[in-house]
Residue, then its C-alpha position, 0 to 999 in steps of 0.5 A: x130898383x127894377x125895370x119891367x119889360x112887357x113884350x107882346x105879339x098880338x093878332x091884328x087880323x080882324x077889327x076886334x083884334x086890332x081894337x084889343x091890341x090898341x086897348x092893351x097898348x093904351x092900358x100900358x101907357x096909362x099904367x106908366x109904361x113907355x114904348x121902347x119898340x112897337x111891341x116892347x114897353x118898359x117901366x121903372x119899379x122901385x121894388x120887387x113888390x111894385x113889380x109884382x103889383x104891375x104884373x098883376x095889373x098887366x095880367x088882368x088886362x091881357x087880351x084874349x089872344x096873343x102872346x105876352x112876355x113880362x121880364x124884370x131886370x135890375x137897374x144895373x142890368x138895364x144900365x148895361x143895355x146897348x141900344x142902336x139906332x141904325x148903325x149908331x149907338x145911343x146911350x141908354x136913357x132912363x124913361x121920363x115917366x119918373x114924375x112925382x105926383 
């Protein structure tokens, strides 16, 4: 079991760049990713094969400009993440996107 992080820095100086950035964010949401921070999205994947499939889909939707990083971590590594909101620590909660269809 793995977690997939997609982190990006996209240009938003022009109307077409803002549109491309918005479309990329919407694509990630449509693919089952959840927003961890404004330009950091994550998704659970049940296997390395699923991770590779998600990476292929994200790669196919990349905007023409900007920088995108994709990182996969094991479920155990994800559990060890420390999340702080202000000065308070917040437990690492598993995203709610694990719905069965």
